[in-house]
C-alpha positions as CSV (number, residue, x, y, z in Angstrom):
1,Q,-2.7,5.1,-3.9
2,V,-2.4,3.6,-6.8
3,Q,0.3,4.4,-9.4
4,L,0.7,2.8,-13.1
5,V,4.1,3.5,-14.7
6,E,4.8,2.6,-18.4
7,S,7.9,1.5,-20.0
8,G,9.4,0.4,-23.2
9,G,8.8,3.2,-25.2
10,G,11.5,4.4,-27.9
11,L,12.4,5.5,-31.7
12,V,11.7,2.5,-33.8
13,Q,11.8,2.5,-37.7
14,A,8.8,1.7,-39.8
15,G,8.3,-2.3,-39.8
16,G,9.8,-2.8,-36.4
17,S,8.7,-3.5,-32.9
18,L,8.2,-2.2,-29.5
19,R,6.8,-3.8,-26.5
20,L,5.5,-1.5,-23.9
21,S,4.4,-2.6,-20.2
22,C,2.6,-0.9,-17.5
23,A,3.0,-1.9,-13.8
24,A,0.5,-1.0,-11.4
25,S,1.5,-0.6,-7.6
26,G,0.3,0.5,-4.2
27,S,-2.9,-0.4,-2.2
28,I,-4.6,-2.8,-4.8
29,F,-6.9,-5.2,-4.2
30,S,-7.5,-6.5,-7.9
31,T,-7.2,-4.9,-11.2
32,N,-10.3,-4.9,-13.6
33,A,-9.9,-4.2,-17.7
34,M,-6.5,-2.6,-18.4
35,A,-6.0,-0.8,-21.6
36,W,-4.0,1.2,-23.5
37,Y,-4.6,4.7,-25.5
38,R,-2.6,6.8,-27.4
39,Q,-2.4,10.9,-28.6
40,A,-0.5,12.1,-31.5
41,P,0.4,15.5,-31.6
42,G,-2.5,17.8,-32.2
43,K,-4.8,14.8,-32.0
44,Q,-7.0,13.7,-29.4
45,R,-6.2,10.8,-27.1
46,E,-7.4,7.7,-28.9
47,F,-8.5,4.0,-27.6
48,V,-5.7,1.4,-28.6
49,A,-6.8,-2.2,-27.2
50,V,-8.2,-3.3,-23.8
51,I,-8.2,-6.8,-21.6
52,T,-10.2,-7.8,-18.9
53,R,-9.2,-9.7,-15.9
54,G,-10.3,-12.7,-17.7
55,G,-8.4,-12.2,-20.8
56,I,-11.1,-10.7,-22.9
57,T,-9.4,-8.4,-25.8
58,N,-10.4,-5.7,-28.1
59,Y,-8.7,-3.6,-30.2
60,A,-8.9,-0.5,-32.3
61,L,-9.3,-1.2,-36.1
62,S,-6.2,0.7,-37.1
63,V,-3.9,-1.7,-34.6
64,K,-5.6,-5.1,-35.3
65,G,-3.8,-7.8,-36.1
66,R,-0.5,-5.8,-35.6
67,F,-0.9,-4.8,-31.9
68,T,-1.4,-7.7,-28.9
69,I,-2.0,-6.9,-25.6
70,S,-1.7,-8.9,-22.6
71,R,-1.7,-8.9,-18.6
72,D,-0.4,-10.9,-15.9
73,N,-2.6,-10.6,-13.2
74,A,-0.2,-11.6,-10.4
75,K,1.9,-8.9,-11.3
76,N,-0.8,-6.2,-12.3
77,T,0.8,-5.5,-15.2
78,V,-0.3,-5.0,-18.8
79,Y,1.7,-5.3,-21.9
80,L,1.1,-3.7,-25.6
81,Q,3.1,-5.8,-28.2
82,M,3.5,-3.6,-31.2
83,N,4.7,-5.1,-34.6
84,S,4.6,-3.9,-38.2
85,L,4.8,-0.3,-36.8
86,K,3.8,2.7,-39.3
87,S,4.7,6.5,-38.8
88,E,1.1,7.1,-37.8
89,D,1.8,5.3,-34.9
90,T,3.7,7.6,-33.7
91,A,2.2,8.8,-30.2
92,V,2.2,9.2,-26.4
93,Y,0.9,5.7,-25.3
94,Y,-1.0,5.8,-22.1
95,C,-1.8,2.9,-19.8
96,N,-5.3,3.0,-18.1
97,A,-6.9,0.7,-15.7
98,D,-9.8,0.1,-13.7
99,V,-8.4,-0.8,-9.9
100,L,-10.4,-1.6,-7.1
101,S,-8.2,-0.5,-3.8
102,S,-9.1,-0.2,0.0
103,G,-12.7,-0.6,-0.7
104,S,-13.4,1.8,-3.7
105,R,-13.1,1.0,-7.5
106,S,-11.8,4.1,-9.6
107,D,-10.0,5.0,-12.9
108,Y,-6.1,5.6,-13.2
109,W,-4.0,6.6,-15.9
110,G,-0.3,6.3,-16.4
111,Q,2.0,9.5,-17.1
112,G,2.6,8.2,-20.5
113,T,5.5,6.8,-22.7
114,Q,6.7,8.2,-26.0
115,V,6.5,6.1,-29.0
116,T,8.3,7.2,-32.5
117,V,8.2,5.6,-35.3
118,S,10.7,6.7,-38.4
119,S,9.8,6.2,-42.2
């Protein structure tokens, strides 16, 4: 069984910064692409950023230039550095990972971490 556990959310003023972490644990052979999504109240979950195992990144236009995704393959951990936060960044942030474990490849989600940006 594979688990993803996020941390680092909280309350921050507009213009501030937060760093989210997501650690994958369990019977993992390797983690492929790892990503962050978010869901604001009353809205659908949306893509934020993704990073391949080799370090290639892609971002949603709304966060490009403000957020940075990175990863530590040895720790099966992905990070999201969020700078210049805006009130519209308020959401529950979810980690997603494409994991190869015990001979099978599956998609996993974390439980989410709340990020609240006050204006």
